[in-house]
N, CA, C and O atoms as a MOPAC input file, in Angstrom:
PM7 MOZYME 1SCF
protein

 N     52.39700 1   -20.87900 1   -29.15500 1
 C     51.99400 1   -21.12100 1   -30.50500 1
 C     53.20500 1   -20.96800 1   -31.40400 1
 O     53.94800 1   -19.99200 1   -31.30000 1
 N     53.39800 1   -21.92900 1   -32.28000 1
 C     54.56600 1   -21.90100 1   -33.14300 1
 C     54.35500 1   -20.95300 1   -34.30500 1
 O     53.23000 1   -20.69200 1   -34.73100 1
 N     55.44800 1   -20.45600 1   -34.79400 1
 C     55.40400 1   -19.51100 1   -35.90000 1
 C     54.78500 1   -20.16900 1   -37.12800 1
 O     55.12800 1   -21.29600 1   -37.48400 1
 N     53.88100 1   -19.46000 1   -37.75900 1
 C     53.24700 1   -19.96400 1   -38.96200 1
 C     51.95100 1   -20.71800 1   -38.71400 1
 O     51.24100 1   -21.05000 1   -39.66300 1
 N     51.63200 1   -20.99300 1   -37.45800 1
 C     50.38400 1   -21.68200 1   -37.15300 1
 C     49.24900 1   -20.67600 1   -37.03400 1
 O     49.43500 1   -19.57300 1   -36.52100 1
 N     48.09100 1   -21.06000 1   -37.50500 1
 C     46.91000 1   -20.20800 1   -37.36600 1
 C     46.16200 1   -20.63000 1   -36.11100 1
 O     45.99500 1   -21.81800 1   -35.83500 1
 N     45.72200 1   -19.64500 1   -35.36600 1
 C     44.98300 1   -19.91900 1   -34.14000 1
 C     43.49000 1   -19.72300 1   -34.40400 1
 O     43.09300 1   -18.83900 1   -35.16200 1
 N     42.68400 1   -20.54900 1   -33.77600 1
 C     41.25100 1   -20.38100 1   -33.86900 1
 C     40.81700 1   -19.22000 1   -32.98800 1
 O     41.55700 1   -18.79200 1   -32.10200 1
 N     39.62000 1   -18.71500 1   -33.23400 1
 C     39.11600 1   -17.56500 1   -32.48400 1
 C     39.08000 1   -17.84600 1   -30.98500 1
 O     39.37300 1   -16.96100 1   -30.18100 1
 N     38.72800 1   -19.05400 1   -30.60800 1
 C     38.65300 1   -19.38900 1   -29.18400 1
 C     40.04100 1   -19.36000 1   -28.54700 1
 O     40.20300 1   -18.87000 1   -27.42900 1
 N     41.04300 1   -19.88500 1   -29.25500 1
 C     42.41300 1   -19.85300 1   -28.74200 1
 C     42.90600 1   -18.42200 1   -28.59700 1
 O     43.57900 1   -18.08500 1   -27.62300 1
 N     42.56900 1   -17.58600 1   -29.56600 1
 C     42.99200 1   -16.18900 1   -29.53600 1
 C     42.41200 1   -15.49500 1   -28.31800 1
 O     43.12900 1   -14.80400 1   -27.59400 1
 N     41.12600 1   -15.67400 1   -28.08700 1
 C     40.46700 1   -15.02700 1   -26.95700 1
 C     41.06000 1   -15.52200 1   -25.64300 1
 O     41.24400 1   -14.73200 1   -24.71800 1
 N     41.36000 1   -16.80800 1   -25.54400 1
 C     41.96600 1   -17.34300 1   -24.32400 1
 C     43.34700 1   -16.74200 1   -24.08100 1
 O     43.67400 1   -16.38300 1   -22.94900 1
 N     44.16300 1   -16.62800 1   -25.13200 1
 C     45.49200 1   -16.02600 1   -24.97400 1
 C     45.38300 1   -14.56100 1   -24.58900 1
 O     46.13100 1   -14.08900 1   -23.73300 1
 N     44.45200 1   -13.83000 1   -25.21600 1
 C     44.27100 1   -12.42200 1   -24.87000 1
 C     43.87400 1   -12.27800 1   -23.40600 1
 O     44.39200 1   -11.41200 1   -22.70100 1
 N     42.96500 1   -13.11600 1   -22.95700 1
 C     42.52100 1   -13.06300 1   -21.56500 1
 C     43.66000 1   -13.40100 1   -20.61700 1
 O     43.80900 1   -12.77000 1   -19.57100 1
 N     44.46800 1   -14.39900 1   -20.98200 1
 C     45.61200 1   -14.79000 1   -20.16100 1
 C     46.58100 1   -13.61900 1   -20.00700 1
 O     47.06800 1   -13.34900 1   -18.90900 1
 N     46.85200 1   -12.93700 1   -21.09700 1
 C     47.77900 1   -11.80500 1   -21.05600 1
 C     47.18600 1   -10.65800 1   -20.24700 1
 O     47.89900 1   -10.00900 1   -19.48100 1
 N     45.90100 1   -10.40200 1   -20.40800 1
 C     45.25800 1    -9.32700 1   -19.64600 1
 C     45.30900 1    -9.59700 1   -18.15100 1
 O     45.53800 1    -8.67600 1   -17.36700 1
 N     45.10100 1   -10.83900 1   -17.74500 1
 C     45.16700 1   -11.20000 1   -16.32200 1
 C     46.57400 1   -10.97600 1   -15.79200 1
 O     46.75200 1   -10.42400 1   -14.70700 1
 N     47.56600 1   -11.40000 1   -16.54900 1
 C     48.94800 1   -11.25200 1   -16.09100 1
 C     49.34800 1    -9.78800 1   -15.99100 1
 O     50.04300 1    -9.40300 1   -15.05100 1
 N     48.92300 1    -8.96800 1   -16.94100 1
 C     49.27200 1    -7.54700 1   -16.86500 1
 C     48.53300 1    -6.87600 1   -15.70900 1
 O     49.05900 1    -5.94500 1   -15.09900 1
 N     47.33300 1    -7.33300 1   -15.40500 1
 C     46.59600 1    -6.78000 1   -14.26900 1
 C     47.27500 1    -7.13600 1   -12.95000 1
 O     47.13600 1    -6.41900 1   -11.95900 1
 N     48.00200 1    -8.23700 1   -12.94400 1
 C     48.72200 1    -8.66000 1   -11.74700 1
 C     50.08900 1    -7.98800 1   -11.63000 1
 O     50.83600 1    -8.24600 1   -10.68600 1
 N     50.40800 1    -7.12700 1   -12.59300 1
 C     51.63300 1    -6.35400 1   -12.48600 1
 C     52.75400 1    -6.74400 1   -13.42300 1
 O     53.80200 1    -6.09800 1   -13.42700 1
 N     52.56200 1    -7.78600 1   -14.21900 1
 C     53.60100 1    -8.17000 1   -15.17400 1
 C     53.62400 1    -7.17700 1   -16.32100 1
 O     52.60700 1    -6.57000 1   -16.65700 1
 N     54.78100 1    -7.02400 1   -16.90700 1
 C     54.87000 1    -6.16100 1   -18.08300 1
 C     54.23600 1    -6.88600 1   -19.26700 1
 O     54.17100 1    -8.11500 1   -19.29900 1
 N     53.77500 1    -6.11000 1   -20.22900 1
 C     53.14700 1    -6.69400 1   -21.41300 1
 C     54.14800 1    -7.55900 1   -22.16900 1
 O     53.79800 1    -8.63200 1   -22.66100 1
 N     55.38000 1    -7.10000 1   -22.26000 1
 C     56.41000 1    -7.85900 1   -22.97800 1
 C     56.61100 1    -9.23500 1   -22.35200 1
 O     56.70600 1   -10.23400 1   -23.06400 1
 N     56.67500 1    -9.29000 1   -21.02600 1
 C     56.88200 1   -10.56200 1   -20.33600 1
 C     55.65800 1   -11.47200 1   -20.47100 1
 O     55.80200 1   -12.67600 1   -20.68300 1
 N     54.46600 1   -10.90400 1   -20.34900 1
 C     53.24200 1   -11.69600 1   -20.47500 1
 C     53.12100 1   -12.28300 1   -21.88100 1
 O     52.72100 1   -13.43600 1   -22.04400 1
 N     53.46400 1   -11.49400 1   -22.88500 1
 C     53.41800 1   -11.99000 1   -24.27000 1
 C     54.45100 1   -13.08900 1   -24.48000 1
 O     54.17800 1   -14.08800 1   -25.14600 1
 N     55.62900 1   -12.90200 1   -23.91300 1
 C     56.68900 1   -13.89600 1   -24.06100 1
 C     56.26900 1   -15.22100 1   -23.43900 1
 O     56.49400 1   -16.28100 1   -24.02400 1
 N     55.66100 1   -15.16900 1   -22.26000 1
 C     55.21200 1   -16.38900 1   -21.59600 1
 C     54.07900 1   -17.06300 1   -22.36600 1
 O     53.93700 1   -18.28500 1   -22.31300 1
 N     53.27700 1   -16.28200 1   -23.07700 1
 C     52.18800 1   -16.83300 1   -23.88000 1
 C     52.66900 1   -17.24100 1   -25.27100 1
 O     51.88000 1   -17.69300 1   -26.10000 1
 N     53.97200 1   -17.07800 1   -25.51900 1
 C     54.57600 1   -17.39400 1   -26.80900 1
 C     53.88900 1   -16.64000 1   -27.94400 1
 O     53.47900 1   -17.21500 1   -28.95300 1
 N     53.78100 1   -15.33500 1   -27.73800 1
 C     53.09100 1   -14.46500 1   -28.68100 1
 C     53.87000 1   -13.16000 1   -28.78200 1
 O     54.35800 1   -12.64400 1   -27.77600 1
 N     53.98600 1   -12.63400 1   -29.98200 1
 C     54.67700 1   -11.35200 1   -30.12100 1
 C     53.73800 1   -10.22700 1   -29.70100 1
 O     52.51600 1   -10.36600 1   -29.75600 1
 N     54.32500 1    -9.12200 1   -29.28400 1
 C     53.49700 1    -7.97100 1   -28.90700 1
 C     52.69600 1    -7.47700 1   -30.10300 1
 O     51.55400 1    -7.04100 1   -29.95200 1
 N     53.28700 1    -7.54200 1   -31.27900 1
 C     52.58300 1    -7.11400 1   -32.48700 1
 C     51.32600 1    -7.95100 1   -32.70300 1
 O     50.26400 1    -7.41200 1   -33.01600 1
 N     51.44500 1    -9.27100 1   -32.53500 1
 C     50.28100 1   -10.14700 1   -32.68100 1
 C     49.25000 1    -9.85200 1   -31.60500 1
 O     48.04700 1    -9.87000 1   -31.86500 1
 N     49.73200 1    -9.57600 1   -30.38000 1
 C     48.81000 1    -9.24500 1   -29.29800 1
 C     47.96300 1    -8.03900 1   -29.67400 1
 O     46.74000 1    -8.09000 1   -29.54500 1
 N     48.57400 1    -6.96300 1   -30.13200 1
 C     47.82600 1    -5.75300 1   -30.47700 1
 C     46.89100 1    -5.98900 1   -31.66600 1
 O     45.77100 1    -5.48000 1   -31.69200 1
 N     47.35700 1    -6.76000 1   -32.64200 1
 C     46.51900 1    -7.05300 1   -33.80800 1
 C     45.31000 1    -7.89000 1   -33.39600 1
 O     44.18300 1    -7.61100 1   -33.80500 1
 N     45.55600 1    -8.92400 1   -32.57600 1
 C     44.45300 1    -9.77000 1   -32.11400 1
 C     43.49500 1    -9.00600 1   -31.23100 1
 O     42.28200 1    -9.19700 1   -31.31600 1
 N     44.03100 1    -8.13400 1   -30.37500 1
 C     43.16500 1    -7.35800 1   -29.48600 1
 C     42.25000 1    -6.45600 1   -30.30100 1
 O     41.07800 1    -6.28100 1   -29.96700 1
 N     42.78400 1    -5.89500 1   -31.35600 1
 C     41.98700 1    -5.02500 1   -32.22900 1
 C     40.89000 1    -5.83400 1   -32.93100 1
 O     39.75900 1    -5.36600 1   -33.06800 1
 N     41.23100 1    -7.04900 1   -33.37600 1
 C     40.29600 1    -7.86700 1   -34.13700 1
 C     39.33100 1    -8.65000 1   -33.25900 1
 O     38.14300 1    -8.74300 1   -33.56800 1
 N     39.83600 1    -9.21300 1   -32.16300 1
 C     39.03300 1   -10.12500 1   -31.33200 1
 C     38.71600 1    -9.57500 1   -29.95500 1
 O     38.10300 1   -10.27700 1   -29.15000 1
 N     39.10200 1    -8.36600 1   -29.65700 1
 C     39.00100 1    -7.82400 1   -28.30800 1
 C     37.62000 1    -7.88400 1   -27.68900 1
 O     37.50800 1    -8.06000 1   -26.47500 1
 N     36.57000 1    -7.74500 1   -28.47200 1
 C     35.22300 1    -7.72900 1   -27.91800 1
 C     34.57700 1    -9.08900 1   -27.81400 1
 O     33.47400 1    -9.20700 1   -27.27900 1
 N     35.23500 1   -10.12200 1   -28.31300 1
 C     34.63500 1   -11.45500 1   -28.30300 1
 C     34.78300 1   -12.09700 1   -26.94200 1
 O     35.74200 1   -11.83700 1   -26.21500 1
 N     33.82000 1   -12.94100 1   -26.60600 1
 C     33.88100 1   -13.71100 1   -25.37100 1
 C     33.59700 1   -15.16200 1   -25.72100 1
 O     32.92200 1   -15.46000 1   -26.70600 1
 N     34.11700 1   -16.04700 1   -24.90600 1
 C     33.91100 1   -17.47000 1   -25.11000 1
 C     32.60700 1   -17.86900 1   -24.45800 1
 O     32.34700 1   -17.52500 1   -23.30500 1
 N     31.78400 1   -18.59800 1   -25.20000 1
 C     30.52400 1   -19.08900 1   -24.63000 1
 C     30.84000 1   -20.24100 1   -23.69000 1
 O     31.47700 1   -21.22300 1   -24.07100 1
 N     30.38500 1   -20.09800 1   -22.46900 1
 C     30.60200 1   -21.15400 1   -21.48600 1
 C     29.24300 1   -21.71900 1   -21.10200 1
 O     28.27900 1   -20.97300 1   -20.93200 1
 N     29.16800 1   -23.05100 1   -20.96400 1
 C     27.88900 1   -23.63600 1   -20.57500 1
 C     27.50400 1   -23.20700 1   -19.16500 1
 O     28.35000 1   -23.10000 1   -18.27700 1
 N     26.22900 1   -22.96700 1   -18.98400 1
 C     25.72100 1   -22.58600 1   -17.67700 1
 C     25.43000 1   -23.86600 1   -16.90200 1
 O     24.79100 1   -24.78100 1   -17.42300 1
 N     25.89600 1   -23.92800 1   -15.66600 1
 C     25.61100 1   -25.14600 1   -14.93400 1
 C     26.27500 1   -25.27700 1   -13.68000 1
 O     26.09400 1   -26.27800 1   -12.98700 1

């Protein structure tokens, strides 16, 4: 995500999930954030704001 762009709630949740998966696999948080093109500060802020949200997926 480029600097100055606003992300939608769905994009935020997807990035948070991506980073959580990578850290669970043993990557450092700094590296996972860098690969997701997100600062650690934004990660913590988004996690605080959007951490409990989940993406609705169609059942089927």
